C-alpha positions in Angstrom: 9.3 0.8 -4.7 6.2 0.8 -6.9 4.5 3.0 -9.5 0.8 3.3 -10.3 0.0 4.7 -13.7 -3.7 5.7 -13.8 -5.9 6.7 -16.7 -9.1 7.8 -14.9 -11.1 8.8 -18.0 -12.3 5.5 -19.5 -13.3 7.2 -22.7 -9.9 8.8 -23.2 -9.2 9.1 -27.0 -6.2 7.6 -28.7 -5.1 11.1 -29.5 -4.9 12.0 -25.8 -3.0 8.7 -25.2 -0.4 9.8 -27.7 -0.1 13.2 -26.0 0.2 11.5 -22.6 3.1 9.4 -24.0 4.9 12.4 -25.3 4.5 14.3 -22.1 5.5 11.3 -19.9 8.8 11.6 -18.1 11.6 9.9 -20.0 12.6 7.8 -17.0 9.1 6.2 -16.9 9.2 5.5 -20.7 12.5 3.7 -20.2 11.5 1.6 -17.3 8.0 0.4 -18.2 8.9 -2.0 -21.1 6.6 -3.0 -23.9 4.3 -6.0 -23.9 3.8 -6.1 -27.7 2.3 -8.5 -30.3 0.0 -9.9 -27.6 -3.7 -10.5 -27.1 -6.3 -10.6 -24.3 -9.8 -12.0 -23.9 -12.3 -9.2 -23.6 -15.0 -10.7 -21.5 -17.4 -7.7 -21.8 -17.3 -8.0 -25.6 -16.9 -11.8 -25.9 -13.9 -11.3 -28.2 -10.1 -11.7 -28.3 -8.4 -8.3 -29.0 -4.8 -7.3 -29.6 -3.0 -5.1 -27.1 -1.5 -2.2 -29.1 1.3 0.2 -28.1 3.9 0.5 -25.4 3.0 -0.4 -21.9 1.9 2.8 -20.1 0.1 4.0 -23.3 -1.5 0.8 -24.6 -5.0 0.3 -25.8 -7.1 -2.6 -27.0 -7.4 -2.9 -30.8 -10.4 -4.1 -32.9 -11.4 -7.7 -32.1 -9.6 -10.5 -33.9 -12.1 -13.2 -32.9 -15.7 -12.5 -31.9 -18.8 -14.4 -30.8 -16.9 -16.4 -28.3 -18.6 -18.1 -25.4 -15.3 -18.0 -23.5 -11.5 -17.8 -24.2 -8.2 -17.8 -22.4 -5.0 -16.4 -23.8 -1.7 -18.2 -22.8 1.1 -16.5 -20.9 3.0 -16.1 -24.1 0.3 -13.6 -25.2 -0.3 -15.3 -28.6 -1.6 -18.8 -28.0 -5.2 -19.3 -26.8 -8.1 -21.6 -26.2 -11.3 -20.4 -27.8 -14.6 -21.8 -26.7 -17.4 -21.3 -29.3 -21.0 -22.4 -28.8 -20.3 -25.5 -30.9 -16.6 -26.3 -30.5 -13.4 -25.7 -28.6 -10.2 -24.7 -30.5 -6.5 -24.6 -29.5 -4.8 -21.7 -31.3 -1.0 -21.8 -31.5 -0.7 -18.2 -32.9 -3.5 -15.8 -32.9 -1.7 -13.8 -35.6 -2.1 -16.8 -37.9 -5.5 -18.1 -36.7 -6.5 -19.8 -40.0 -3.4 -22.1 -40.2 -2.6 -22.5 -36.5 -5.9 -23.5 -34.9 -7.2 -27.1 -34.3 -10.2 -28.6 -32.7 -9.8 -30.0 -29.2 -11.4 -33.4 -29.8 -12.9 -34.8 -26.6 -12.8 -31.5 -24.9 -15.3 -30.5 -22.3 -18.2 -28.9 -24.1 -18.2 -25.7 -22.1 -15.0 -25.0 -20.1 -15.4 -21.7 -18.4 -12.1 -21.5 -16.4 -8.6 -22.3 -17.8 -5.1 -22.2 -16.3 -2.0 -22.5 -18.4 1.5 -23.9 -17.7 4.4 -21.4 -18.0 5.4 -22.7 -21.4 1.9 -22.1 -22.9 1.9 -25.8 -24.1 -0.5 -27.3 -21.5 -3.6 -26.1 -19.7 -6.2 -27.1 -17.2 -9.8 -26.8 -18.3 -12.6 -26.5 -15.6 -16.3 -26.7 -16.4 -18.7 -25.4 -13.8 -21.7 -26.9 -15.6 -20.1 -30.3 -16.4 -18.5 -30.6 -13.0 -15.2 -31.8 -14.5 -11.5 -30.9 -14.7 -9.5 -31.7 -17.8 -5.7 -31.7 -18.1 -4.8 -30.9 -21.8 -1.3 -31.0 -23.2 0.0 -30.2 -26.7 3.1 -32.0 -27.9 4.4 -32.3 -31.4 1.1 -30.9 -32.8 -1.0 -33.5 -30.9 -3.3 -32.8 -28.0 -3.7 -35.3 -25.2 -6.5 -35.0 -22.6 -7.2 -36.5 -19.2 -10.5 -35.9 -17.4 -11.4 -36.0 -13.7 -14.9 -35.7 -12.3 -15.5 -33.5 -9.3 -16.7 -35.0 -6.1 -20.5 -35.7 -5.7 -20.5 -33.2 -2.9 -19.6 -30.4 -5.3 -23.2 -29.6 -6.3 -23.1 -25.7 -6.1 -20.8 -23.1 -7.6 -17.5 -24.3 -8.9 -14.5 -21.9 -8.9 -11.1 -23.0 -10.1 -8.5 -21.2 -8.0 -5.1 -22.3 -9.4 -3.0 -24.8 -11.3 0.7 -25.6 -10.7 3.4 -24.7 -13.2 3.8 -28.3 -14.4 0.1 -28.8 -15.2 -0.2 -31.7 -12.8 -2.3 -30.2 -10.0 -5.4 -28.1 -9.9 -7.2 -26.5 -7.0 -11.0 -26.2 -7.2 -13.3 -24.6 -4.7 -16.7 -26.1 -4.5 -19.7 -24.7 -2.7 -22.5 -27.0 -1.6 -25.9 -26.6 -3.3 -28.5 -24.5 -1.6 -30.2 -27.6 -0.2 -27.0 -29.1 1.2 -25.7 -26.2 3.2 -22.3 -26.0 4.8 -19.0 -24.2 4.0 -17.2 -24.4 0.6 -14.6 -27.2 0.2 -11.3 -26.9 -1.5 -10.0 -29.9 -3.5 -6.6 -30.7 -5.0 -7.0 -32.6 -8.2 -4.4 -34.7 -10.0 -4.8 -36.5 -13.4 -4.2 -40.0 -12.0 -5.7 -39.6 -8.5 -9.0 -38.8 -6.9 -9.7 -35.3 -5.5 -8.1 -34.6 -2.1 -10.0 -32.4 0.3 -7.7 -29.6 1.6 -7.7 -29.3 5.4 -7.5 -25.6 6.5 -8.3 -23.8 9.8 -10.5 -21.3 7.9 -12.9 -21.3 5.0 -10.7 -21.2 1.9 -11.2 -18.1 -0.4 -8.3 -18.1 -2.9 -5.1 -20.0 -3.5 -1.8 -20.1 -5.6 1.0 -22.4 -6.4 4.6 -21.4 -6.2 7.2 -22.6 -8.7 8.6 -25.0 -6.2 5.2 -26.7 -5.9 4.2 -25.2 -2.5 0.5 -24.3 -2.3 -0.7 -21.2 -0.5 -4.3 -20.6 0.7 -6.1 -17.5 1.9 -8.9 -18.1 4.4 -12.0 -16.2 5.2 -10.4 -14.9 8.4 -7.6 -13.4 6.2 -5.1 -16.0 7.3 -2.4 -17.3 4.9 -1.6 -21.0 5.1 0.7 -23.3 3.1 1.0 -26.9 2.0 4.6 -27.7 1.2 4.0 -30.9 -0.8 0.5 -30.8 -2.1 0.9 -33.8 -4.4 1.0 -36.1 -1.3 -0.3 -33.9 1.5 -3.5 -31.9 1.8 -3.2 -30.4 5.3 -2.3 -26.7 5.4 0.1 -25.1 7.8 -0.8 -21.7 9.2 1.7 -18.9 8.4 0.3 -15.4 9.2 -2.8 -13.1 9.1 -3.3 -10.2 6.8 -4.3 -7.7 9.4 -5.5 -5.0 6.9 -7.7 -7.4 4.8 -11.3 -8.4 5.4 -12.8 -11.8 4.4 -9.6 -13.0 2.7 -7.8 -12.2 -0.5 -9.6 -12.3 -3.8 -6.5 -13.8 -5.4 -3.0 -14.8 -4.5 0.2 -15.0 -6.5 3.7 -16.1 -5.5 6.6 -14.4 -7.3 8.9 -16.8 -9.2 11.7 -16.3 -6.7 9.4 -17.8 -4.0 10.2 -14.8 -1.7 7.1 -12.6 -2.2 3.4 -13.3 -1.9 1.0 -10.9 -3.7 -2.5 -10.6 -2.3 -5.4 -8.9 -4.1 -7.7 -7.0 -1.7 -10.9 -6.5 -3.7 -12.9 -4.6 -1.1 -10.1 -2.0 -0.5 -8.9 -2.1 -4.1 -5.3 -2.8 -3.2 -2.5 -5.2 -3.9 -0.4 -6.1 -0.9 3.0 -7.7 -1.1 4.5 -9.8 1.7 8.0 -11.2 2.3 7.6 -15.0 2.8 10.6 -15.2 5.0 9.6 -12.5 7.6 5.8 -12.5 6.8 6.0 -8.7 6.8 4.3 -6.5 4.3 6.8 -4.8 2.0 4.5 -3.0 -0.4 0.9 -1.7 -0.6 -0.5 -0.6 -4.0 -3.7 1.4 -4.0 -5.0 0.9 -7.6 -8.5 2.3 -7.5 -10.1 -0.7 -9.2 -11.0 -4.1 -7.9 -8.3 -6.7 -8.5 -9.8 -10.2 -8.9 -7.0 -12.4 -10.3 -3.3 -12.7 -11.2 -3.3 -14.2 -14.7 0.2 -14.7 -16.1 0.7 -12.4 -19.1 4.1 -12.2 -20.8 7.3 -12.0 -18.8 6.8 -10.5 -15.3 3.2 -9.2 -16.2 -0.1 -10.3 -14.7 -3.7 -9.4 -15.7 -5.6 -8.5 -12.5 -9.2 -8.3 -13.7 -11.4 -9.9 -16.4 -12.9 -6.8 -18.0 -16.4 -8.2 -17.5 -17.9 -4.7 -18.1 -17.4 -3.3 -21.6 -16.1 0.0 -20.2 -13.8 -1.5 -17.6 -10.1 -0.9 -18.2 -7.7 -3.9 -17.9 -5.3 -3.8 -15.0 -1.7 -5.0 -15.6 0.7 -5.7 -12.8 4.4 -5.8 -13.6 6.5 -7.4 -10.8 10.1 -6.8 -12.1 12.4 -5.1 -12.3 10.2 -2.5 -10.5 6.6 -3.1 -9.4 4.3 -1.2 -11.6 0.5 -1.1 -12.1 -0.8 -0.1 -15.6 -4.3 0.6 -16.8 -5.3 -0.3 -20.4 -8.5 1.6 -21.6 -11.1 -0.7 -23.1 -11.3 1.4 -26.2 -14.4 1.9 -28.5 
């Protein structure tokens, strides 16, 4: 069972939000939960902003950090990596920025895609312009970095698709340059090994790692494939086809139990949920906005879009104890 909570008026005032909270059924207020004391990166405003209020009636507060080139908030909701035009900072606690931030010495100059481990203590940096992947880990207040160059054939657009929970594997999709032609290539990258080309039966579109290390790939023909041990194997095994999806999923996510696969259908603005034992669809969420990602955000929550437009609400998916989609207005 799932619930979709929709705020269709993007300019809804905070007063109306309070009225909506009071008028909401008590059962909804009790089951939604409250992601509090947390932050998100507002792409449209190039700033990090706090998420204020109970889930279901939340809004984005005034920016805490502005003028950012890029940023990524960790799954714990309070740590972050901030990319300024002249530096990259690792922030342990955004609520104490001045005494909890440190320069990431030796960092890529312009990382534009970042994936975190589940403990918010390690991250994978990817730079489209520098054509590099960097594994960064914080331990005892010290940052360690390991950099891997992307293959020479990766001359066009670079899109990082996923990183595993242990921060030891990253999946990067490379499109050939305009002069090279050909289909995009998907590479698995490890800190101490060269990039491995993933062999799939269809052009890869999106991917996700499960907690047990298995690697799932969505193809352009809407097929779903899996690599059971991606650290030593790069050949995908076909599983099933998403019959209702065109051109593959925009993003994939495997629930922590390893039993459910979430697929983001951007064209039809839906989230589809599949049982990985039977390969049958068990839920279909019509959310009205385009989901583009599943970024871990606090316990059982995932951010489903980047908020690239200043007026675009943020989409939050909660996977347990009950599937729930929440819309957070962008605010003023």
